[in-house]
C-alpha positions as CSV (number, residue, x, y, z in Angstrom):
1,X,-47.0,-13.3,54.8
2,X,-43.5,-15.1,54.4
3,X,-45.0,-18.3,52.9
4,X,-44.0,-20.2,49.9
5,X,-46.9,-19.8,47.1
6,X,-45.2,-22.3,44.5
7,X,-42.1,-23.8,43.3
8,X,-39.6,-26.0,44.9
9,X,-39.1,-25.8,48.6
10,X,-35.3,-26.5,48.2
11,X,-34.7,-23.3,46.3
12,X,-34.0,-20.6,48.9
13,X,-33.4,-16.8,48.1
14,X,-29.7,-15.7,48.2
15,X,-28.8,-14.4,51.9
16,X,-26.8,-11.7,50.4
17,X,-29.8,-9.9,48.9
18,X,-31.2,-7.7,51.7
19,X,-32.7,-4.8,49.8
20,X,-35.0,-4.7,46.5
21,X,-33.1,-5.9,43.5
22,X,-31.9,-9.0,42.0
23,X,-28.8,-11.4,42.8
24,X,-27.3,-14.0,40.6
25,X,-25.2,-16.9,41.8
26,X,-23.9,-20.4,41.2
27,X,-24.6,-23.1,43.7
28,X,-25.3,-26.8,44.1
29,X,-28.6,-28.4,44.3
30,X,-29.1,-32.0,44.9
31,X,-25.6,-32.7,43.6
32,X,-26.2,-30.7,40.4
33,X,-24.6,-27.3,39.5
34,X,-27.3,-24.5,39.0
35,X,-27.5,-21.0,38.3
36,X,-29.9,-19.0,40.6
37,X,-31.5,-15.7,40.2
38,X,-33.1,-14.0,43.0
39,X,-35.5,-11.1,42.8
40,X,-36.6,-9.2,45.9
41,X,-39.5,-6.6,45.6
42,X,-40.5,-4.4,48.8
43,X,-43.9,-3.2,47.5
44,X,-47.2,-3.0,49.5
45,X,-47.1,-6.7,49.4
46,X,-43.5,-7.7,49.3
47,X,-42.3,-11.0,47.6
48,X,-39.2,-12.9,46.6
49,X,-39.0,-14.9,43.3
50,X,-36.2,-17.5,43.1
51,X,-35.6,-19.2,39.6
52,X,-32.8,-21.7,38.9
53,X,-31.4,-23.6,35.8
54,X,-29.0,-26.3,35.6
55,X,-25.6,-25.4,34.3
56,X,-25.7,-28.2,31.7
57,X,-29.2,-27.0,30.4
58,X,-27.8,-23.6,30.1
59,X,-24.9,-24.8,28.1
60,X,-27.2,-26.8,25.8
61,X,-29.5,-23.7,25.4
62,X,-26.3,-21.7,24.4
63,X,-25.1,-24.1,22.0
64,X,-28.3,-24.4,20.4
65,X,-28.9,-20.8,19.9
66,X,-25.3,-20.4,18.7
67,X,-25.9,-23.2,16.1
68,X,-29.2,-21.7,15.2
69,X,-27.6,-18.3,14.6
70,X,-24.6,-19.7,12.7
71,X,-27.1,-21.8,10.5
72,X,-29.0,-18.7,9.6
73,X,-25.9,-16.4,9.1
74,X,-23.5,-18.7,7.6
75,X,-24.9,-18.6,3.9
76,X,-25.2,-14.9,4.1
77,X,-21.4,-14.6,5.5
78,X,-20.3,-17.0,2.6
79,X,-22.0,-14.7,0.1
80,X,-20.6,-11.7,1.5
81,X,-17.1,-13.1,1.4
82,X,-17.7,-14.2,-2.3
83,X,-19.2,-10.7,-3.2
84,X,-16.3,-8.9,-1.6
85,X,-13.7,-11.0,-3.1
86,X,-15.2,-10.6,-6.6
87,X,-15.7,-6.9,-6.2
88,X,-12.0,-6.2,-4.9
89,X,-10.6,-8.4,-7.7
90,X,-12.6,-6.4,-10.2
91,X,-11.4,-3.1,-8.8
92,X,-7.7,-4.2,-8.8
93,X,-7.8,-5.9,-12.2
94,X,-7.1,-2.5,-14.0
95,X,-4.0,-1.9,-11.6
96,X,-2.7,-5.6,-12.4
97,X,-3.0,-4.8,-16.3
98,X,-1.1,-1.5,-15.7
99,X,1.4,-3.6,-13.7
100,X,1.8,-6.0,-16.6
101,X,2.2,-3.2,-19.2
102,X,5.0,-1.6,-17.2
103,X,6.8,-5.0,-16.6
104,X,6.7,-5.9,-20.4
105,X,7.9,-2.4,-21.5
106,X,11.4,-2.0,-23.0
107,X,13.8,0.3,-20.8
108,X,14.1,2.6,-23.9
109,X,10.2,3.0,-24.4
110,X,9.1,6.0,-22.6
111,X,5.9,6.4,-24.5
112,X,2.8,7.1,-22.3
113,X,0.9,4.3,-20.9
114,X,-2.5,3.6,-22.6
115,X,-5.7,3.6,-20.5
116,X,-6.6,0.4,-18.8
117,X,-8.9,-1.8,-20.7
118,X,-10.1,-4.2,-18.1
119,X,-12.2,-1.7,-16.3
120,X,-15.2,0.2,-18.2
121,X,-15.0,3.0,-16.0
122,X,-11.6,3.4,-14.3
123,X,-11.8,4.7,-10.8
124,X,-10.5,8.3,-10.0
125,X,-7.5,6.9,-8.1
126,X,-6.3,4.6,-10.8
127,X,-6.7,7.5,-13.4
128,X,-4.6,9.8,-11.3
129,X,-2.0,7.0,-11.0
130,X,-1.9,6.5,-14.6
131,X,-1.5,10.4,-15.3
132,X,1.4,10.5,-12.6
133,X,3.4,7.5,-14.3
134,X,2.7,9.1,-17.9
135,X,3.9,12.6,-16.3
136,X,6.9,10.7,-14.8
137,X,7.8,9.0,-18.5
138,X,7.3,12.5,-20.1
139,X,10.0,14.1,-17.7
140,X,12.4,11.1,-18.1
141,X,12.1,11.3,-21.9
142,X,12.8,15.2,-22.0
143,X,15.8,14.5,-19.7
144,X,17.1,11.8,-22.1
145,X,16.7,13.7,-25.2
146,X,18.4,16.7,-23.3
147,X,21.1,14.6,-22.4
148,X,21.5,13.2,-26.1
149,X,21.6,16.8,-27.3
150,X,24.0,17.7,-24.8
151,X,26.4,14.6,-25.8
152,X,25.9,15.6,-29.5
153,X,26.8,19.2,-28.8
154,X,30.0,18.1,-27.0
155,X,31.1,15.8,-29.6
156,X,30.5,18.6,-32.4
157,X,32.3,21.1,-30.4
158,X,35.3,19.0,-29.6
159,X,35.7,17.6,-33.0
160,X,37.4,20.5,-34.6
161,X,40.1,21.3,-31.9
162,X,40.9,17.6,-31.5
163,X,41.4,17.3,-35.4
164,X,43.6,20.4,-35.3
165,X,45.7,18.7,-32.6
166,X,46.1,15.5,-34.5
167,X,47.0,17.3,-37.6
168,X,49.6,19.4,-36.0
169,X,50.9,16.5,-34.1
170,X,51.3,14.5,-37.3
171,X,53.0,17.4,-39.2
172,X,55.4,17.8,-36.3
173,X,56.3,14.2,-36.3
174,X,56.9,14.1,-40.1
175,X,59.4,17.0,-39.8
176,X,62.9,17.1,-38.7
177,X,63.1,20.9,-38.1
178,X,63.1,22.0,-34.7
179,X,61.5,25.4,-35.6
180,X,58.7,23.3,-37.1
181,X,58.3,21.4,-34.0
182,X,58.2,24.4,-31.9
183,X,55.4,26.0,-34.1
184,X,53.4,22.8,-34.0
185,X,53.8,22.6,-30.4
186,X,52.6,26.1,-29.9
187,X,49.7,25.4,-32.3
188,X,48.7,22.2,-30.1
189,X,49.0,24.3,-26.9
190,X,46.5,26.7,-28.3
191,X,44.2,24.2,-29.7
192,X,44.3,22.4,-26.3
193,X,43.4,25.6,-24.5
194,X,40.5,26.1,-27.1
195,X,39.3,22.6,-26.4
196,X,39.6,23.0,-22.5
197,X,37.6,26.3,-22.7
198,X,34.9,24.7,-24.7
199,X,34.8,21.8,-22.3
200,X,34.3,24.4,-19.3
201,X,31.6,26.1,-21.0
202,X,29.7,22.9,-21.9
203,X,29.9,21.8,-18.3
204,X,28.6,25.0,-17.2
205,X,25.9,24.7,-19.7
206,X,25.1,21.3,-18.2
207,X,25.0,22.6,-14.7
208,X,22.8,25.3,-16.0
209,X,20.3,23.0,-17.5
210,X,20.2,20.9,-14.4
């Protein structure tokens, strides 16, 4: 019929809403900022519903709902933060213990790391990390042992020709005969060639081991 059934006479429907549907807009009403919602229905008995709320009241309702939500969820969030921090710290404690064991080690100590004692059941990742570190320490120990053995072999193999060179040089220095000098120098040359040959063999052996 186009007549008002109820409500405030100053609330008019949005002029932009022509067909069925709804329209939201901000406007002024008696000097106050309001938010209106216009609903139009073209049924057998068409009608229009206009609802409004002041912006101040909407903000007050919003902050009230926000405060209520925070008041209900803040204890839960604080508990969640505490639980996550406690859980993460407990999970990372074995890793910190392993770091402490590595930092306190002497440079010559290549024995395997003991399992972390802080965790009753170490995680799979932590166990894999410990195994990888122990495997690296084992390879380093094997490499150092090979280097020590190689150094010992070099010292042993070179001791004999060097001792011969020294003895022949001392003998030649103690003699005044040129023939003795020549003989000893020839022996020194042979000993030097032998030592050089042994050095080449040891270097070839080192390259083969690498």
